[in-house]
N, C-alpha and C positions, 0 to 999 in steps of 0.2 A: 504495500498500498504504499502513497504518497507519504511524503511527511508534512506537506503542509499543500495547503491550498486555498490558492486566491481568484474569485470569481467577478470577473468586469461585464457582468452580463451578459449575455451567449460567450464571452473570452476567456477562458481558465486556464490556471498556469498551476502546477505540480511539481515536487522536487522529491528525489529518490536517490539515495547512493551517488548524490556529487552530482548533478546531471538535471538541469531542468529541464521542465518541462508542459512547448505551448497545448493546447485545447480548444475548440469550439463547441465549448457545454457541451460535449460525446467525451467518452475514454477515447477512441480515437487519436492517435498522437499526431499534429500536424507541423512537429519542429521539436527540435532537441539543443539545450547548450548546455558541455563538461566550463564548469564555475571556474575551476584549476585552468583548464586549458579555453572559450571561449573561441575561437576561433578554427577547436577540429572541426568536425565533423563526424559529429556523433552517429550517425544513424548510415545505415549500409547505402541506403539508396540515395544520397544527398552524397557522399563519397560515387557512385557511378552516375552522376548529373555534372559529373568533372570529368566527363574521360573524352570529350570533346578533344581534350586533352593532349590525348595519343595524336591527335589527324593535325594543332593546328599552333604554332606558335602563337606565342603575344606578343604582343608588340606596343610599345605605350601609344602608337596613335589608335590602337583600335582601339571601341566602344562596345562592351557587352553588356547584353540585356539581358533580366530574370525575371519570371511574369506569376506572379504571387512570393508575395515575403517569407509566410509561415513564420521561422523567428527567425527569421536572418541569416539564417545559415552560413545559406549559400554567395549571402554581398559583406558577412564580414566577413568570410577566407576567401573571395578574391579582393577582395580590400588590404585582405595581408598581403594576397600571397602574387597578385598580377597589379602592374602598373597602370590597367588602362581604369578611365572612365566605366562607370556602371549605372543604370538604369533602370531600376525594378519598379512595376508598377504590381500596384495593389486597390483592389477595390475599397477594403472599408477601414479607413481612417484612426477604427480603434485598433486592431490592427496594429499598427504601425507607433503609435501609444503604447499600446504594451510593448511592442519589440524596445522600443526606448528607457522608457523604467525599468525593466528588467531582463531583456536579453542586450544589452549592450549594440543596442544599434549604433553604424555608425556614422558619425554629422561631420561627413568630409567634403569637400567640395568634388572629390571625385565621384561621388555620389548623390544621384538627384531619384525623391518615388514622385513619383505617379500615384496620384487617387483617380483612378479610372477602367474603367472594364475593358480589363484585359482583349476581349472579341474589339472593343472599338479602338482601341489606343493601335494596334497592329495595319488597322486599315488608312490611319494616319497618315497622309504624304510627306511630314516630316522624319517616317524612319526609316520610309524607304530606302534599299539596299543599303542600309548604315552600320549589321550588330555580326561581331565577329562572330560573335556563338549567342544562343538564346537561349536560357534553361528553363524548359516549359513545367511547373511544378501549380495547378490550380486546382484546388477541391476544397470539396463547399463542406459542413459537419459533419456530416456521413464516411466522407476519405473513401470509398471507394472508388467511385470513377475519377474522371476529369470534368467538370461543368464548361468546359469548352473542347468537342472534339469533334467539328462537322469540317467536312472535306473543305469549305469556305476557310476556317479559320485556319487553318494548318496552310493554305495556298498565298493563305496573308503572309503566316510564316514565316515559308519559303521567299515573301518579296521583301520584309523588312531585314534578312540575310544581305550581308555583305557577296560581294560575285563568287566568295569561296569559303562562309561561315557555313557555319554546323548550327542543328538545332537539337538540344534535349530532352527528355520530353519523361516523364514517371508516369506513367502507368502501370494498373493495377489484372494480374492475369487473372483473378479467380472470375473479376466484376464482367458482363456479359456486354458491358461497350470495348471488351478489352479490344472484338476482334474487329471491327466498325472504325477503331481508332487505327488500328496499323493501314487498311484497309486505303483510309484516308490519307493519311501518312505516304501510307505507298504511292498512291498517284499522284499526291501535293507533289515531293521533291521524285518522283521520274523512276521509282522502284529502290536510290539511292541511303537505304538502309536495314544499321545495324539493330542488331536487339542484345543487350546484353543477358547475364547468366541471372535468369527468376532468383532469387533471393527470399528465407525463411517467411517473412516478413506478405509474400507473393506480389511485390512489386517489380516491374517490369522494366528497366530502362532502354530506350530506342533512340538510337543514333541515326539521323538525317541528314544528306550532303545535300551541297549547290554548289554544284560545279561539278569536276569529273575525277577530283583528288582519290576517288575511294578505290576510284578503279584502276590506282598510280601506286597505292602502297604493295607498299609487300613484306610478306612474312619478314627480314630481315629489318626493313625503316620503322618497322611495325614493333617488334620485340627493342629497339633500339631507342626507340622515343619515350616504350612505356619502361629502363632503364632509369633516361633523363627522369618522367612525369613523376617515374616512385623516389628518387634521391632529392628531385626540389622538394616537391606539391607535399610528400608522407602519404602518399594516399596509393589501395593497392595493386598500379597499374601492371605489374606481370601477369597478376590474375586478370585483371580484364582482358588483356593482350592475348592470352594463351586459350583462354574460356573464346573468343572472337575466331583465333584462326581453324580449334577442333570443332567450331561451326559451321567453317566453311568447304563446296564438297570436293573429295578428293581427284 
């Protein structure tokens, strides 16, 4: 059981074993932060959301986008480990307020938060062709199927990416929406999609690529990149690379 619970209407907070959790009024976990090391990615699926680093070097001039603030885990991580500007979209201002108070939400010139509907945000002309990486983690209080999953939504996600941008998206394999999401992502990204191994909680992270660089990736270059990512970013990139290669047809 949690050590403590703080209730902000439908947004709740719990703590256990040195980890603080965010909930949207249910037992489902919407994000987590290790109190002693707040920049760690505690939840396995949030680590996998950064698997685009296997295929994309991060430059200072790059811009990164996050759809769904959660407990600000991806934002904290990217602010610490990348030099890029971060653009985060969160529909509920009270989630942002909770993160500022309890989850060490970074307050920095490199970080911009938009209180907006993600489905509308990706349609805005000023965001088109702009982002090197787009991390999509859009769940409601029930936390079982993404709240944005249409073909049009994923087509707009494709459009906001830069020429060789990558999208990572958190899906839930056991939910009835999973196959529909995969079909829509495949259609929007012309089949340039990789799936990471399903974790115990049922999450499956998909990587979708704009541009032809996925087909140009070799086993040797992928493993070399994994060594670099695991060393620099302290996330299990070698495991992901091996799983990706194992899933390829022989």
